[in-house]
N, C-alpha and C positions, 0 to 999 in steps of 0.2 A: 788635792795634790796638784803640783804644777804640771803643765803639759811637757811631754818629751820634745826637745827642740826639733823643729822641722828640718834642720840641717842633717839630722840622723835618718830622715825618711827618704833615703836616696834610691830605693828600689821598691818594687811591688812587695817583695818578701818583707822588707823592713816596715813598710806601711801596714801590712797585715799584722805583724807582730805588735806594733804600737797599738793598733786598734784593739786587739785581744787583751793586751796588758792593761789598757785603760778600763775595759769592762771588769776585769778581775780586781784591779786595785781599787776601783770604786766600791765594789762589794766588800773587800777587806776593810776599807776605811770606815764603812758603816758598822762593822762588827768589832773592830779592835781599836784601842786607844793609841793611835799612831802619833809619835812625837816627831820623827823624821823619816824620810825615805830617800834612798840614793839609787841612781842608775849606775851599775857597775858592770865589769866584765867585757866580753868580746863585742857586745853591741856598740861600745864606744869606739871600737877600731873601725877602719875603713872597709872592712869585709862586706862585700856586696850582699851575700846571703848568710847572715849570721844564723846560728842554730837556734838561739833563744834570746830572751831578754832576762838579765839578772838584775833583781831589785833587792836591796838590803833595806829592811824595815826595822826601825828602832821603836820600841813600845814605851809609852809613858809608864813608869813604875812608881810606887810610893817611895817617898824619901828614905824610909827605913830599909829599902831594898837596894841601895846603891852598890852594895858589894856582891850582888848576884852576878854570876858568870855562866850563862847558858846561851845556847842558840839552837835553832831548828832549821834544817835545810828542808825546804818544801818545794816540790816540783809539781806544777799544775799543767796538765795536758788534757786534750780531749780523750774521751773513752771511745777510741776507734783503732784502726790499724796503726795509725801514727802513735797513739798512746801506748800500744803494746810494744812498738819499736823502742820508744823512750824507756819503758820499763826494762826491756832486754839490755839496752845500753847502760842503764844504771847498775844492773847486776854485773855486767861485764866490767865496768870501771871499778865497782866495789871489789870484785875478785882481783883485778889487776893491782889495786892499791893495798888491799887488806888481806888477800888470800882467799882460799876456797870457802871459808865460813861466811864470807860476805857475798857469795854468789847465790843468794837466795832472797826471797822476800816473804814476809808474813802478811797475809791479807787481813786488814783491820775492819773492813766493811765490805 
């Protein structure tokens, strides 16, 4: 994958996010057949301390699958206090957008 432009690394927070994103995307690239990847979201704005980096990954699919229409939102965060905070925020936003039934999580591992 191409490097994130240095013009977006304007603060210590942004530099740290870029470094962590590279580690994760390198691992993902070894496991999934990536066709294209795009940097999207608030990280492209001039915000000094963005919350995260949003990356859209398009996978290579067989020609017969051109009509497939699915996506998965995946949040990757460290398993520490910050990760627990992110999980609470996801539940909060789910409840706000979709109601009480979305104010929960089901542990898969």
